[in-house]
ROSETOR-820053 format. One record per residue: x, z, y of N, C-alpha, C in turn; residue in three letters; residue number from 1. Coordinates in nm, 3 decimals. Each point is the difference from the previous one (the first is absolute). Layout:
BEGIN
+---------+---------+---------+---------+---------+---------+---------+---------+---------+-----+-----+
|     n.x |     n.z |     n.y |    ca.x |    ca.z |    ca.y |     c.x |     c.z |     c.y |  aa |   i |
+---------+---------+---------+---------+---------+---------+---------+---------+---------+-----+-----+
|       X |       Z |       Y |       X |       Z |       Y |       X |       Z |       Y | ALA | NUM |
...
+---------+---------+---------+---------+---------+---------+---------+---------+---------+-----+-----+
REM end
This chain:
BEGIN
+---------+---------+---------+---------+---------+---------+---------+---------+---------+-----+-----+
|     n.x |     n.z |     n.y |    ca.x |    ca.z |    ca.y |     c.x |     c.z |     c.y |  aa |   i |
+---------+---------+---------+---------+---------+---------+---------+---------+---------+-----+-----+
| -10.812 |   1.670 |   4.234 |   0.103 |   0.053 |   0.086 |  -0.065 |   0.103 |   0.094 | MET |   1 |
|   0.056 |   0.120 |   0.001 |  -0.057 |   0.106 |   0.082 |   0.035 |  -0.022 |   0.148 | SER |   2 |
|  -0.065 |   0.077 |   0.083 |   0.024 |  -0.011 |   0.144 |   0.145 |   0.036 |   0.032 | LYS |   3 |
|   0.049 |   0.101 |  -0.069 |   0.137 |   0.046 |   0.021 |   0.100 |  -0.109 |  -0.039 | ARG |   4 |
|  -0.026 |  -0.068 |  -0.112 |   0.085 |  -0.110 |  -0.044 |  -0.001 |  -0.113 |   0.101 | GLU |   5 |
|  -0.120 |  -0.033 |   0.051 |  -0.013 |  -0.108 |   0.097 |   0.079 |   0.032 |   0.127 | LYS |   6 |
|  -0.010 |   0.124 |   0.045 |   0.071 |   0.040 |   0.122 |   0.151 |  -0.009 |  -0.019 | GLU |   7 |
|   0.048 |   0.049 |  -0.114 |   0.143 |  -0.006 |  -0.028 |   0.046 |  -0.146 |  -0.012 | LEU |   8 |
|  -0.079 |  -0.079 |  -0.070 |   0.032 |  -0.141 |  -0.017 |   0.007 |  -0.070 |   0.136 | SER |   9 |
|  -0.098 |   0.027 |   0.085 |  -0.002 |  -0.062 |   0.134 |   0.121 |   0.046 |   0.081 | LYS |  10 |
|   0.033 |   0.127 |  -0.012 |   0.114 |   0.055 |   0.074 |   0.130 |  -0.066 |  -0.046 | SER |  11 |
|   0.014 |  -0.016 |  -0.130 |   0.121 |  -0.065 |  -0.053 |   0.007 |  -0.146 |   0.044 | LEU |  12 |
|  -0.114 |  -0.067 |   0.001 |  -0.005 |  -0.140 |   0.042 |   0.043 |  -0.016 |   0.146 | ARG |  13 |
|  -0.047 |   0.091 |   0.086 |   0.037 |  -0.010 |   0.142 |   0.149 |   0.026 |   0.021 | THR |  14 |
|   0.063 |   0.069 |  -0.095 |   0.144 |   0.026 |   0.010 |   0.083 |  -0.107 |  -0.069 | ARG |  15 |
|  -0.066 |  -0.106 |  -0.049 |   0.075 |  -0.114 |  -0.049 |   0.008 |  -0.016 |  -0.151 | GLY |  16 |
|  -0.067 |   0.086 |  -0.074 |   0.003 |  -0.013 |  -0.146 |  -0.098 |  -0.109 |  -0.043 | LEU |  17 |
|   0.034 |  -0.071 |  -0.104 |  -0.089 |  -0.105 |  -0.049 |  -0.127 |   0.060 |  -0.056 | ARG |  18 |
|  -0.106 |  -0.081 |   0.003 |  -0.132 |   0.049 |  -0.037 |  -0.005 |   0.052 |  -0.144 | LYS |  19 |
|   0.052 |  -0.078 |  -0.093 |  -0.005 |   0.041 |  -0.141 |   0.073 |   0.130 |  -0.025 | GLY |  20 |
|   0.121 |   0.012 |   0.057 |   0.078 |   0.122 |  -0.018 |  -0.068 |   0.117 |   0.070 | LEU |  21 |
|  -0.054 |  -0.023 |   0.118 |  -0.069 |   0.107 |   0.072 |  -0.116 |   0.054 |  -0.082 | ALA |  22 |
|  -0.076 |  -0.090 |  -0.062 |  -0.112 |   0.044 |  -0.084 |   0.049 |   0.079 |  -0.121 | ARG |  23 |
|   0.103 |  -0.051 |  -0.066 |   0.052 |   0.069 |  -0.119 |   0.054 |   0.138 |   0.035 | LYS |  24 |
|   0.072 |   0.010 |   0.111 |   0.055 |   0.129 |   0.042 |  -0.114 |   0.096 |   0.035 | VAL |  25 |
|  -0.099 |  -0.048 |   0.072 |  -0.114 |   0.085 |   0.037 |  -0.072 |   0.049 |  -0.126 | ALA |  26 |
|  -0.017 |  -0.089 |  -0.096 |  -0.068 |   0.036 |  -0.125 |   0.086 |   0.102 |  -0.078 | ARG |  27 |
|   0.132 |  -0.022 |  -0.001 |   0.089 |   0.089 |  -0.076 |   0.004 |   0.140 |   0.061 | ALA |  28 |
|  -0.003 |   0.008 |   0.132 |   0.006 |   0.132 |   0.064 |  -0.131 |   0.075 |  -0.013 | THR |  29 |
|  -0.108 |  -0.072 |  -0.028 |  -0.130 |   0.064 |  -0.017 |  -0.021 |   0.048 |  -0.144 | ASP |  30 |
|   0.090 |  -0.038 |  -0.089 |  -0.008 |   0.048 |  -0.138 |  -0.059 |  -0.098 |  -0.097 | GLY |  31 |
|  -0.060 |  -0.108 |   0.048 |  -0.063 |  -0.094 |  -0.093 |   0.094 |  -0.111 |  -0.045 | SER |  32 |
|   0.108 |  -0.020 |   0.073 |   0.094 |  -0.107 |  -0.035 |   0.125 |   0.053 |  -0.066 | GLY |  33 |
|   0.099 |  -0.088 |  -0.011 |   0.127 |   0.035 |  -0.063 |   0.094 |   0.059 |   0.105 | ASN |  34 |
|   0.039 |   0.128 |  -0.014 |   0.087 |   0.062 |   0.102 |   0.139 |  -0.062 |   0.004 | PRO |  35 |
|   0.040 |  -0.066 |  -0.109 |   0.132 |  -0.063 |  -0.003 |   0.012 |  -0.107 |   0.108 | LYS |  36 |
|  -0.110 |  -0.070 |   0.027 |  -0.001 |  -0.104 |   0.103 |   0.028 |   0.062 |   0.137 | ILE |  37 |
|  -0.067 |   0.112 |   0.028 |   0.019 |   0.067 |   0.129 |   0.143 |   0.051 |   0.012 | ALA |  38 |
|   0.054 |   0.057 |  -0.107 |   0.138 |   0.051 |   0.006 |   0.099 |  -0.114 |   0.025 | ARG |  39 |
|  -0.022 |  -0.111 |  -0.068 |   0.089 |  -0.115 |   0.017 |  -0.009 |  -0.054 |   0.142 | ARG |  40 |
|  -0.122 |  -0.006 |   0.055 |  -0.019 |  -0.049 |   0.137 |   0.071 |   0.092 |   0.100 | ALA |  41 |
|  -0.012 |   0.130 |  -0.021 |   0.067 |   0.097 |   0.087 |   0.151 |  -0.018 |  -0.008 | VAL |  42 |
|   0.054 |  -0.018 |  -0.120 |   0.144 |  -0.018 |  -0.015 |   0.047 |  -0.128 |   0.069 | ALA |  43 |
|  -0.078 |  -0.108 |  -0.017 |   0.036 |  -0.127 |   0.065 |  -0.002 |   0.013 |   0.151 | ASP |  44 |
|  -0.104 |   0.062 |   0.052 |  -0.011 |   0.016 |   0.144 |   0.110 |   0.092 |   0.054 | LEU |  45 |
|   0.035 |   0.102 |  -0.075 |   0.107 |   0.091 |   0.043 |   0.133 |  -0.074 |   0.007 | ALA |  46 |
|   0.025 |  -0.089 |  -0.097 |   0.126 |  -0.074 |   0.003 |   0.003 |  -0.097 |   0.117 | SER |  47 |
|  -0.115 |  -0.057 |   0.034 |  -0.007 |  -0.090 |   0.116 |   0.026 |   0.080 |   0.128 | VAL |  48 |
|  -0.059 |   0.117 |   0.009 |   0.020 |   0.085 |   0.118 |   0.148 |   0.038 |   0.012 | VAL |  49 |
|   0.063 |   0.036 |  -0.110 |   0.142 |   0.036 |   0.003 |   0.085 |  -0.119 |   0.045 | ALA |  50 |
|  -0.033 |  -0.117 |  -0.048 |   0.073 |  -0.122 |   0.038 |  -0.014 |  -0.026 |   0.150 | GLU |  51 |
|  -0.120 |   0.015 |   0.053 |  -0.024 |  -0.022 |   0.144 |   0.078 |   0.103 |   0.082 | ILE |  52 |
|  -0.005 |   0.126 |  -0.042 |   0.072 |   0.105 |   0.073 |   0.150 |  -0.027 |  -0.003 | GLN |  53 |
|   0.051 |  -0.044 |  -0.114 |   0.142 |  -0.029 |  -0.012 |   0.040 |  -0.113 |   0.095 | ASP |  54 |
|  -0.083 |  -0.103 |   0.008 |   0.030 |  -0.112 |   0.089 |  -0.009 |   0.040 |   0.147 | ARG |  55 |
|  -0.094 |   0.090 |   0.033 |  -0.011 |   0.047 |   0.139 |   0.123 |   0.079 |   0.042 | LEU |  56 |
|   0.062 |   0.067 |  -0.095 |   0.122 |   0.080 |   0.030 |   0.127 |  -0.082 |  -0.018 | ARG |  57 |
|  -0.012 |  -0.132 |  -0.013 |   0.113 |  -0.090 |  -0.022 |   0.082 |   0.042 |  -0.121 | GLN |  58 |
|  -0.068 |   0.041 |  -0.106 |   0.067 |   0.045 |  -0.121 |   0.091 |  -0.104 |  -0.061 | GLY |  59 |
|  -0.046 |  -0.124 |  -0.019 |   0.088 |  -0.101 |  -0.062 |   0.127 |  -0.025 |   0.081 | PRO |  60 |
|  -0.013 |  -0.004 |   0.134 |   0.119 |  -0.023 |   0.081 |   0.097 |   0.119 |  -0.008 | GLN |  61 |
|  -0.057 |   0.121 |  -0.003 |   0.085 |   0.118 |  -0.010 |   0.075 |   0.002 |  -0.133 | LYS |  62 |
|  -0.071 |  -0.035 |  -0.107 |   0.065 |  -0.002 |  -0.131 |   0.108 |  -0.106 |  -0.005 | ARG |  63 |
|  -0.026 |  -0.115 |   0.061 |   0.097 |  -0.108 |   0.002 |   0.124 |   0.043 |   0.077 | SER |  64 |
|  -0.020 |   0.063 |   0.114 |   0.114 |   0.047 |   0.080 |   0.079 |   0.105 |  -0.075 | ALA |  65 |
|  -0.069 |   0.090 |  -0.068 |   0.068 |   0.104 |  -0.077 |   0.080 |  -0.061 |  -0.115 | ALA |  66 |
|  -0.055 |  -0.102 |  -0.064 |   0.071 |  -0.065 |  -0.110 |   0.126 |  -0.071 |   0.051 | ALA |  67 |
|  -0.010 |  -0.064 |   0.116 |   0.117 |  -0.067 |   0.056 |   0.109 |   0.100 |   0.037 | LYS |  68 |
|  -0.043 |   0.113 |   0.057 |   0.097 |   0.103 |   0.036 |   0.068 |   0.056 |  -0.125 | LYS |  69 |
|  -0.078 |   0.020 |  -0.104 |   0.057 |   0.052 |  -0.125 |   0.101 |  -0.100 |  -0.058 | ALA |  70 |
|  -0.030 |  -0.128 |   0.006 |   0.092 |  -0.102 |  -0.051 |   0.129 |   0.000 |   0.081 | ALA |  71 |
|  -0.013 |   0.011 |   0.134 |   0.119 |   0.007 |   0.086 |   0.085 |   0.120 |  -0.036 | ARG |  72 |
|  -0.063 |   0.114 |  -0.021 |   0.072 |   0.123 |  -0.033 |   0.073 |  -0.014 |  -0.134 | THR |  73 |
|  -0.069 |  -0.060 |  -0.099 |   0.066 |  -0.019 |  -0.130 |   0.123 |  -0.088 |   0.012 | ARG |  74 |
|  -0.010 |  -0.108 |   0.077 |   0.115 |  -0.089 |   0.019 |   0.114 |   0.072 |   0.070 | LYS |  75 |
|  -0.035 |   0.079 |   0.102 |   0.101 |   0.074 |   0.075 |   0.072 |   0.099 |  -0.092 | GLN |  76 |
|  -0.075 |   0.072 |  -0.080 |   0.060 |   0.098 |  -0.092 |   0.089 |  -0.069 |  -0.103 | LYS |  77 |
|  -0.043 |  -0.118 |  -0.047 |   0.079 |  -0.076 |  -0.097 |   0.133 |  -0.042 |   0.063 | ALA |  78 |
|  -0.003 |  -0.045 |   0.125 |   0.124 |  -0.038 |   0.070 |   0.093 |   0.120 |   0.014 | ARG |  79 |
|  -0.058 |   0.116 |   0.033 |   0.082 |   0.122 |   0.014 |   0.066 |   0.037 |  -0.133 | GLN |  80 |
|  -0.078 |  -0.008 |  -0.109 |   0.056 |   0.031 |  -0.132 |   0.112 |  -0.097 |  -0.036 | ARG |  81 |
|  -0.022 |  -0.127 |   0.030 |   0.098 |  -0.103 |  -0.031 |   0.130 |   0.026 |   0.078 | SER |  82 |
|  -0.012 |   0.028 |   0.129 |   0.120 |   0.029 |   0.081 |   0.074 |   0.121 |  -0.053 | ARG |  83 |
|  -0.074 |   0.105 |  -0.037 |   0.064 |   0.121 |  -0.052 |   0.071 |  -0.029 |  -0.133 | ALA |  84 |
|  -0.060 |  -0.082 |  -0.084 |   0.061 |  -0.033 |  -0.128 |   0.127 |  -0.081 |   0.020 | ALA |  85 |
|  -0.002 |  -0.094 |   0.094 |   0.120 |  -0.080 |   0.028 |   0.112 |   0.088 |   0.055 | LYS |  86 |
|  -0.038 |   0.093 |   0.087 |   0.099 |   0.092 |   0.056 |   0.061 |   0.085 |  -0.111 | ARG |  87 |
|  -0.083 |   0.048 |  -0.092 |   0.050 |   0.082 |  -0.111 |   0.089 |  -0.082 |  -0.092 | ALA |  88 |
|  -0.035 |  -0.127 |  -0.022 |   0.081 |  -0.086 |  -0.087 |   0.138 |  -0.023 |   0.064 | ALA |  89 |
|   0.003 |  -0.021 |   0.130 |   0.129 |  -0.018 |   0.069 |   0.086 |   0.126 |  -0.011 | ARG |  90 |
|  -0.065 |   0.115 |   0.015 |   0.072 |   0.128 |  -0.009 |   0.058 |   0.017 |  -0.140 | THR |  91 |
|  -0.081 |  -0.030 |  -0.103 |   0.047 |   0.013 |  -0.138 |   0.113 |  -0.098 |  -0.029 | ARG |  92 |
|  -0.004 |  -0.118 |   0.058 |   0.103 |  -0.102 |  -0.023 |   0.133 |   0.044 |   0.061 | ALA |  93 |
|  -0.004 |   0.071 |   0.111 |   0.124 |   0.046 |   0.065 |   0.063 |   0.113 |  -0.078 | ARG |  94 |
|  -0.080 |   0.080 |  -0.065 |   0.055 |   0.119 |  -0.068 |   0.063 |  -0.032 |  -0.133 | ALA |  95 |
+---------+---------+---------+---------+---------+---------+---------+---------+---------+-----+-----+
REM end
């Protein structure tokens, strides 16, 4: 393991990455390991970061509130359509 690999591995470890993965990623970025491992690790970490950012912005609560509002709107529109249809049926029955 080169000095550069050791430094990267140590840096990743201090940021919370497990030892085995940190070594594999360091080796992959230096060209001697499998780059697919590093790409997969980056993708996994990016998805974790996105999840954390979403939770910090109250994303799940916002989506839940938006879904409830949409359901309310659909019900309201259905009631309006139903009332209009009944009104039209009464008008047709009189004619």
